[in-house]
Structure formats: structure tokens, C-alpha cells
Biopython code that builds the backbone (N, CA, C, O; Angstrom):
import numpy as np
from Bio.PDB.StructureBuilder import StructureBuilder

atoms = [
    (1, "MET", "N", (181.229, 2.459, 117.526)),
    (1, "MET", "CA", (180.621, 3.539, 118.153)),
    (1, "MET", "C", (180.014, 3.056, 119.471)),
    (1, "MET", "O", (179.716, 1.889, 119.725)),
    (2, "LEU", "N", (179.880, 4.050, 120.223)),
    (2, "LEU", "CA", (179.402, 3.711, 121.580)),
    (2, "LEU", "C", (177.892, 4.409, 121.943)),
    (2, "LEU", "O", (177.550, 4.897, 123.020)),
    (3, "ARG", "N", (177.358, 4.331, 121.092)),
    (3, "ARG", "CA", (175.876, 4.639, 120.984)),
    (3, "ARG", "C", (174.791, 3.723, 120.187)),
    (3, "ARG", "O", (174.985, 3.096, 119.145)),
    (4, "GLY", "N", (173.795, 3.800, 120.830)),
    (4, "GLY", "CA", (172.669, 3.086, 119.971)),
    (4, "GLY", "C", (171.618, 2.915, 121.080)),
    (4, "GLY", "O", (171.851, 2.783, 122.281)),
    (5, "ARG", "N", (170.500, 2.938, 120.509)),
    (5, "ARG", "CA", (169.216, 2.797, 121.429)),
    (5, "ARG", "C", (168.976, 1.442, 122.018)),
    (5, "ARG", "O", (168.300, 1.317, 123.039)),
    (6, "LYS", "N", (169.507, 0.439, 121.406)),
    (6, "LYS", "CA", (169.056, -0.762, 121.911)),
    (6, "LYS", "C", (170.231, -1.637, 122.241)),
    (6, "LYS", "O", (170.232, -2.842, 121.985)),
    (7, "LYS", "N", (171.231, -1.007, 122.814)),
    (7, "LYS", "CA", (172.275, -1.576, 123.486)),
    (7, "LYS", "C", (172.458, -1.657, 124.715)),
    (7, "LYS", "O", (171.886, -0.772, 125.351)),
    (8, "VAL", "N", (173.178, -2.554, 125.441)),
    (8, "VAL", "CA", (173.193, -2.633, 127.076)),
    (8, "VAL", "C", (174.542, -2.708, 127.181)),
    (8, "VAL", "O", (175.316, -2.920, 126.247)),
    (9, "ILE", "N", (174.872, -2.506, 128.518)),
    (9, "ILE", "CA", (176.276, -2.207, 129.095)),
    (9, "ILE", "C", (177.231, -3.048, 128.893)),
    (9, "ILE", "O", (178.389, -2.644, 128.780)),
    (10, "PRO", "N", (176.875, -4.524, 128.802)),
    (10, "PRO", "CA", (177.849, -5.472, 128.368)),
    (10, "PRO", "C", (178.420, -5.057, 126.892)),
    (10, "PRO", "O", (179.632, -5.011, 126.681)),
    (11, "GLN", "N", (177.535, -4.787, 125.981)),
    (11, "GLN", "CA", (177.708, -4.402, 124.657)),
    (11, "GLN", "C", (178.847, -3.415, 124.580)),
    (11, "GLN", "O", (179.889, -3.536, 123.937)),
    (12, "PHE", "N", (178.434, -2.340, 125.409)),
    (12, "PHE", "CA", (179.436, -1.118, 125.377)),
    (12, "PHE", "C", (180.792, -1.714, 125.805)),
    (12, "PHE", "O", (181.779, -1.496, 125.102)),
    (13, "TYR", "N", (180.880, -2.397, 126.837)),
    (13, "TYR", "CA", (181.895, -2.828, 127.610)),
    (13, "TYR", "C", (182.879, -3.824, 126.542)),
    (13, "TYR", "O", (184.109, -3.831, 126.491)),
    (14, "ASN", "N", (182.063, -4.519, 125.849)),
    (14, "ASN", "CA", (182.761, -5.382, 124.767)),
    (14, "ASN", "C", (183.352, -4.611, 123.532)),
    (14, "ASN", "O", (184.363, -5.031, 122.969)),
    (15, "GLN", "N", (182.771, -3.599, 123.167)),
    (15, "GLN", "CA", (183.324, -2.643, 122.248)),
    (15, "GLN", "C", (184.441, -2.125, 122.706)),
    (15, "GLN", "O", (185.442, -2.135, 121.990)),
    (16, "ILE", "N", (184.467, -1.593, 123.959)),
    (16, "ILE", "CA", (185.589, -0.725, 124.818)),
    (16, "ILE", "C", (186.827, -1.642, 124.746)),
    (16, "ILE", "O", (187.931, -1.235, 124.382)),
    (17, "LYS", "N", (186.560, -2.929, 125.125)),
    (17, "LYS", "CA", (187.508, -3.916, 125.305)),
    (17, "LYS", "C", (188.186, -4.372, 124.132)),
    (17, "LYS", "O", (189.413, -4.463, 124.162)),
    (18, "ALA", "N", (187.394, -4.740, 122.861)),
    (18, "ALA", "CA", (187.903, -4.814, 121.944)),
    (18, "ALA", "C", (188.810, -3.596, 121.189)),
    (18, "ALA", "O", (189.863, -3.845, 120.603)),
    (19, "PHE", "N", (188.365, -2.559, 121.274)),
    (19, "PHE", "CA", (189.337, -1.451, 120.781)),
    (19, "PHE", "C", (190.484, -1.391, 121.671)),
    (19, "PHE", "O", (191.493, -0.965, 121.109)),
    (20, "LYS", "N", (190.617, -1.682, 122.847)),
    (20, "LYS", "CA", (191.760, -1.747, 123.570)),
    (20, "LYS", "C", (192.834, -2.800, 123.079)),
    (20, "LYS", "O", (194.053, -2.629, 123.094)),
    (21, "LEU", "N", (192.217, -3.813, 122.682)),
    (21, "LEU", "CA", (192.900, -5.069, 122.151)),
    (21, "LEU", "C", (193.207, -4.838, 120.789)),
    (21, "LEU", "O", (194.101, -5.561, 120.347)),
    (22, "LYS", "N", (192.735, -4.074, 120.054)),
    (22, "LYS", "CA", (193.260, -3.771, 118.744)),
    (22, "LYS", "C", (194.243, -2.829, 118.775)),
    (22, "LYS", "O", (195.130, -2.931, 117.927)),
    (23, "LEU", "N", (194.299, -1.720, 119.748)),
    (23, "LEU", "CA", (195.311, -0.973, 120.076)),
    (23, "LEU", "C", (196.582, -1.672, 120.488)),
    (23, "LEU", "O", (197.676, -1.309, 120.055)),
    (24, "GLY", "N", (196.419, -2.771, 121.404)),
    (24, "GLY", "CA", (197.566, -3.518, 121.682)),
    (24, "GLY", "C", (198.255, -4.309, 120.336)),
    (24, "GLY", "O", (199.435, -4.269, 119.990)),
    (25, "LEU", "N", (197.156, -5.021, 119.709)),
    (25, "LEU", "CA", (197.888, -5.387, 118.435)),
    (25, "LEU", "C", (198.648, -4.893, 117.656)),
    (25, "LEU", "O", (199.712, -5.381, 117.274)),
    (26, "TRP", "N", (198.033, -3.568, 117.249)),
    (26, "TRP", "CA", (198.586, -2.545, 116.124)),
    (26, "TRP", "C", (200.079, -2.273, 116.873)),
    (26, "TRP", "O", (201.070, -2.312, 116.144)),
    (27, "GLU", "N", (200.224, -2.047, 118.058)),
    (27, "GLU", "CA", (201.427, -1.465, 118.748)),
    (27, "GLU", "C", (202.478, -2.781, 118.600)),
    (27, "GLU", "O", (203.654, -2.535, 118.330)),
    (28, "THR", "N", (202.160, -3.806, 118.732)),
    (28, "THR", "CA", (202.925, -5.123, 118.757)),
    (28, "THR", "C", (203.324, -5.235, 117.289)),
    (28, "THR", "O", (204.506, -5.417, 116.996)),
    (29, "GLN", "N", (202.289, -5.121, 116.274)),
    (29, "GLN", "CA", (202.574, -5.348, 115.000)),
    (29, "GLN", "C", (203.868, -4.294, 114.496)),
    (29, "GLN", "O", (204.881, -4.647, 113.892)),
    (30, "MET", "N", (203.515, -2.939, 114.923)),
    (30, "MET", "CA", (204.207, -1.834, 114.427)),
    (30, "MET", "C", (205.903, -2.056, 114.983)),
    (30, "MET", "O", (206.936, -1.754, 114.386)),
    (31, "GLU", "N", (205.765, -2.565, 116.063)),
    (31, "GLU", "CA", (207.271, -3.017, 116.757)),
    (31, "GLU", "C", (208.007, -3.901, 115.894)),
    (31, "GLU", "O", (209.221, -3.800, 115.719)),
    (32, "SER", "N", (207.200, -4.852, 115.301)),
    (32, "SER", "CA", (207.839, -5.997, 114.589)),
    (32, "SER", "C", (207.912, -5.593, 112.987)),
    (32, "SER", "O", (208.616, -6.229, 112.203)),
    (33, "GLY", "N", (207.229, -4.640, 112.653)),
    (33, "GLY", "CA", (207.499, -3.917, 111.305)),
    (33, "GLY", "C", (206.041, -4.661, 110.552)),
    (33, "GLY", "O", (205.986, -4.607, 109.323)),
    (34, "ASP", "N", (205.240, -5.133, 111.081)),
    (34, "ASP", "CA", (204.063, -5.560, 110.492)),
    (34, "ASP", "C", (203.112, -4.368, 110.119)),
    (34, "ASP", "O", (202.732, -3.630, 111.028)),
    (35, "CYS", "N", (202.719, -4.149, 108.863)),
    (35, "CYS", "CA", (201.918, -3.032, 108.587)),
    (35, "CYS", "C", (200.548, -3.545, 108.056)),
    (35, "CYS", "O", (199.786, -2.762, 107.489)),
    (36, "THR", "N", (200.223, -4.888, 108.240)),
    (36, "THR", "CA", (199.086, -5.637, 107.853)),
    (36, "THR", "C", (197.806, -4.917, 107.761)),
    (36, "THR", "O", (197.146, -4.955, 106.722)),
    (37, "HIS", "N", (197.436, -4.280, 108.775)),
    (37, "HIS", "CA", (196.281, -3.462, 109.026)),
    (37, "HIS", "C", (196.216, -2.226, 108.512)),
    (37, "HIS", "O", (195.124, -1.688, 108.331)),
    (38, "PHE", "N", (197.392, -1.611, 108.207)),
    (38, "PHE", "CA", (197.382, -0.320, 107.520)),
    (38, "PHE", "C", (198.092, -0.210, 106.129)),
    (38, "PHE", "O", (199.282, 0.037, 105.928)),
    (39, "LEU", "N", (197.033, -0.462, 105.151)),
    (39, "LEU", "CA", (197.362, -0.530, 103.718)),
    (39, "LEU", "C", (198.182, 0.749, 103.268)),
    (39, "LEU", "O", (199.198, 0.582, 102.593)),
    (40, "CYS", "N", (197.838, 1.809, 103.564)),
    (40, "CYS", "CA", (198.745, 3.005, 102.790)),
    (40, "CYS", "C", (200.222, 2.998, 103.433)),
    (40, "CYS", "O", (201.239, 3.311, 102.815)),
    (41, "LEU", "N", (200.166, 2.576, 104.821)),
    (41, "LEU", "CA", (201.588, 2.501, 105.420)),
    (41, "LEU", "C", (202.244, 1.343, 104.820)),
    (41, "LEU", "O", (203.433, 1.497, 104.540)),
    (42, "ARG", "N", (201.739, 0.285, 104.584)),
    (42, "ARG", "CA", (202.338, -1.018, 104.109)),
    (42, "ARG", "C", (202.817, -0.612, 102.727)),
    (42, "ARG", "O", (203.848, -1.117, 102.283)),
    (43, "ASN", "N", (202.107, 0.295, 102.007)),
    (43, "ASN", "CA", (202.536, 0.518, 100.490)),
    (43, "ASN", "C", (203.703, 1.463, 100.699)),
    (43, "ASN", "O", (204.729, 1.208, 100.069)),
    (44, "MET", "N", (203.684, 2.558, 101.527)),
    (44, "MET", "CA", (205.005, 3.481, 101.847)),
    (44, "MET", "C", (206.049, 2.671, 102.090)),
    (44, "MET", "O", (207.142, 2.921, 101.580)),
    (45, "CYS", "N", (205.856, 1.560, 102.926)),
    (45, "CYS", "CA", (207.131, 0.741, 103.457)),
    (45, "CYS", "C", (207.658, -0.018, 102.243)),
    (45, "CYS", "O", (208.867, -0.182, 102.077)),
    (46, "GLU", "N", (206.788, -0.452, 101.445)),
    (46, "GLU", "CA", (207.262, -1.063, 100.261)),
    (46, "GLU", "C", (207.997, -0.342, 99.229)),
    (46, "GLU", "O", (208.906, -0.847, 98.570)),
    (47, "GLU", "N", (207.548, 0.928, 99.102)),
    (47, "GLU", "CA", (208.344, 1.831, 98.249)),
    (47, "GLU", "C", (209.440, 2.461, 98.844)),
    (47, "GLU", "O", (210.314, 2.887, 98.089)),
    (48, "ARG", "N", (209.588, 2.630, 100.275)),
    (48, "ARG", "CA", (210.746, 3.341, 100.798)),
    (48, "ARG", "C", (211.192, 2.119, 101.819)),
    (48, "ARG", "O", (210.512, 2.008, 102.840)),
    (49, "HIS", "N", (212.098, 1.351, 101.654)),
    (49, "HIS", "CA", (212.543, 0.252, 102.396)),
    (49, "HIS", "C", (213.262, 0.736, 103.716)),
    (49, "HIS", "O", (213.574, -0.121, 104.542)),
    (50, "ASN", "N", (213.505, 1.900, 103.925)),
    (50, "ASN", "CA", (214.051, 2.462, 105.185)),
    (50, "ASN", "C", (212.966, 2.973, 105.980)),
    (50, "ASN", "O", (213.415, 3.676, 106.885)),
    (51, "THR", "N", (211.914, 2.904, 105.990)),
    (51, "THR", "CA", (210.673, 3.575, 106.609)),
    (51, "THR", "C", (210.760, 3.093, 108.191)),
    (51, "THR", "O", (210.672, 1.923, 108.564)),
    (52, "ASP", "N", (210.919, 4.046, 108.891)),
    (52, "ASP", "CA", (211.033, 4.100, 110.379)),
    (52, "ASP", "C", (209.648, 4.025, 111.016)),
    (52, "ASP", "O", (208.957, 5.043, 111.040)),
    (53, "LEU", "N", (209.183, 2.833, 111.555)),
    (53, "LEU", "CA", (208.021, 2.586, 112.087)),
    (53, "LEU", "C", (207.810, 3.144, 113.638)),
    (53, "LEU", "O", (206.729, 3.301, 114.206)),
    (54, "LYS", "N", (209.001, 3.373, 114.111)),
    (54, "LYS", "CA", (208.771, 3.766, 115.541)),
    (54, "LYS", "C", (207.909, 4.920, 115.772)),
    (54, "LYS", "O", (207.328, 5.073, 116.847)),
    (55, "ARG", "N", (207.800, 5.789, 114.734)),
    (55, "ARG", "CA", (207.072, 6.960, 115.196)),
    (55, "ARG", "C", (205.577, 6.658, 115.164)),
    (55, "ARG", "O", (204.821, 7.307, 115.888)),
    (56, "TYR", "N", (205.075, 5.613, 114.282)),
    (56, "TYR", "CA", (203.716, 5.065, 114.451)),
    (56, "TYR", "C", (203.425, 4.395, 115.354)),
    (56, "TYR", "O", (202.320, 4.503, 115.886)),
    (57, "LYS", "N", (204.293, 3.573, 115.739)),
    (57, "LYS", "CA", (204.298, 2.916, 117.302)),
    (57, "LYS", "C", (204.063, 3.646, 118.249)),
    (57, "LYS", "O", (203.142, 3.396, 119.026)),
    (58, "ASP", "N", (204.851, 4.697, 118.375)),
    (58, "ASP", "CA", (204.735, 5.789, 119.508)),
    (58, "ASP", "C", (203.175, 6.438, 119.376)),
    (58, "ASP", "O", (202.581, 6.662, 120.431)),
    (59, "LYS", "N", (202.703, 6.651, 118.470)),
    (59, "LYS", "CA", (201.577, 7.090, 118.108)),
    (59, "LYS", "C", (200.592, 6.343, 118.632)),
    (59, "LYS", "O", (199.684, 6.921, 119.229)),
    (60, "ILE", "N", (200.589, 5.120, 118.525)),
    (60, "ILE", "CA", (199.698, 4.172, 118.923)),
    (60, "ILE", "C", (199.801, 3.991, 120.351)),
    (60, "ILE", "O", (198.764, 3.865, 121.002)),
    (61, "ALA", "N", (200.862, 3.966, 120.882)),
    (61, "ALA", "CA", (201.287, 3.996, 122.250)),
    (61, "ALA", "C", (200.588, 4.975, 123.079)),
    (61, "ALA", "O", (200.101, 4.762, 124.189)),
    (62, "GLU", "N", (200.590, 6.321, 122.273)),
    (62, "GLU", "CA", (200.053, 7.417, 122.950)),
    (62, "GLU", "C", (198.639, 7.205, 122.992)),
    (62, "GLU", "O", (198.102, 7.526, 124.053)),
    (63, "LEU", "N", (197.799, 6.671, 121.955)),
    (63, "LEU", "CA", (196.486, 6.452, 121.906)),
    (63, "LEU", "C", (196.087, 5.623, 123.080)),
    (63, "LEU", "O", (195.134, 5.941, 123.792)),
    (64, "MET", "N", (196.951, 4.359, 123.322)),
    (64, "MET", "CA", (196.617, 3.542, 124.233)),
    (64, "MET", "C", (196.812, 4.227, 125.616)),
    (64, "MET", "O", (195.912, 4.081, 126.442)),
    (65, "ALA", "N", (197.860, 4.928, 125.924)),
    (65, "ALA", "CA", (197.974, 5.738, 127.118)),
    (65, "ALA", "C", (196.650, 6.709, 127.332)),
    (65, "ALA", "O", (196.271, 6.883, 128.491)),
    (66, "ASP", "N", (195.959, 7.327, 126.279)),
    (66, "ASP", "CA", (195.123, 8.192, 126.599)),
    (66, "ASP", "C", (193.720, 7.485, 126.744)),
    (66, "ASP", "O", (192.815, 7.993, 127.406)),
    (67, "PHE", "N", (193.588, 6.199, 126.039)),
    (67, "PHE", "CA", (192.362, 5.390, 126.227)),
    (67, "PHE", "C", (192.435, 4.967, 127.625)),
    (67, "PHE", "O", (191.441, 5.115, 128.336)),
    (68, "LYS", "N", (193.524, 4.448, 128.099)),
    (68, "LYS", "CA", (193.785, 4.060, 129.562)),
    (68, "LYS", "C", (193.489, 5.065, 130.493)),
    (68, "LYS", "O", (192.984, 4.754, 131.572)),
    (69, "MET", "N", (193.740, 6.237, 130.211)),
    (69, "MET", "CA", (193.389, 7.446, 131.071)),
    (69, "MET", "C", (192.075, 7.775, 131.208)),
    (69, "MET", "O", (191.731, 8.246, 132.292)),
    (70, "ILE", "N", (191.097, 7.601, 130.167)),
    (70, "ILE", "CA", (189.891, 8.153, 129.848)),
    (70, "ILE", "C", (188.975, 6.896, 130.558)),
    (70, "ILE", "O", (188.008, 7.168, 131.269)),
    (71, "TRP", "N", (189.328, 5.699, 130.323)),
    (71, "TRP", "CA", (188.699, 4.437, 130.465)),
    (71, "TRP", "C", (189.403, 3.742, 131.549)),
    (71, "TRP", "O", (189.534, 2.519, 131.489)),
    (72, "GLY", "N", (189.891, 4.454, 132.589)),
    (72, "GLY", "CA", (190.951, 4.031, 133.622)),
    (72, "GLY", "C", (190.520, 2.573, 134.487)),
    (72, "GLY", "O", (191.329, 1.906, 135.133)),
    (73, "ILE", "N", (189.255, 2.301, 134.352)),
    (73, "ILE", "CA", (188.699, 1.023, 135.068)),
    (73, "ILE", "C", (189.229, 0.037, 134.601)),
    (73, "ILE", "O", (189.199, -0.954, 135.331)),
    (74, "TRP", "N", (189.921, -0.109, 133.221)),
    (74, "TRP", "CA", (190.591, -1.403, 132.680)),
    (74, "TRP", "C", (192.068, -1.152, 132.564)),
    (74, "TRP", "O", (192.815, -2.040, 132.153)),
]
sb = StructureBuilder()
sb.init_structure("model")
sb.init_model(0)
sb.init_chain("A")
sb.init_seg("    ")
for serial, (resi, resn, name, xyz) in enumerate(atoms, 1):
    if name == "N":
        sb.init_residue(resn, " ", resi, " ")
    sb.init_atom(name, np.array(xyz, "f"), 0.0, 1.0, " ", f" {name:<3s}", serial, name[0])
structure = sb.get_structure()
């Protein structure tokens, strides 16, 4: 969350940067077929062995693009 009464700009910056890093990590993991951080998706992949993760990777990439557009300074 980017709100809080006793937070200062560096804390907000760190939260934004951390989220950006998480998106990058998730995108890389989806590319390699790693669903570690997505329990429901991992369970689905175990049940259906031919699950195509490309659409999930594309969604994460879309989120990353939106994030970069909104917070374009990074």
C-alpha cells in the first residue's frame, strides 16, 4: 500500500521498487514454467500437464508495462 501517515518518500520509493522487482521475478518464473509464487496455478499445472503459461506471463508483462507507464520515472 502506498499510504500511511508516518511514512516518508524513501519508504514509498522502496515499496514501488520492490513491486517492480516482484513483477520481473514473476515474469521470469512464468517463462521458465515455475509457478512457485502462485499456488492455485501450480496446482492446476500439476493436474493438467500441458498448461500453457504464456498467457499468464503475457499478463504479468502487461502489468509491468502499465506499471512503467504510470511510474515512468523508473
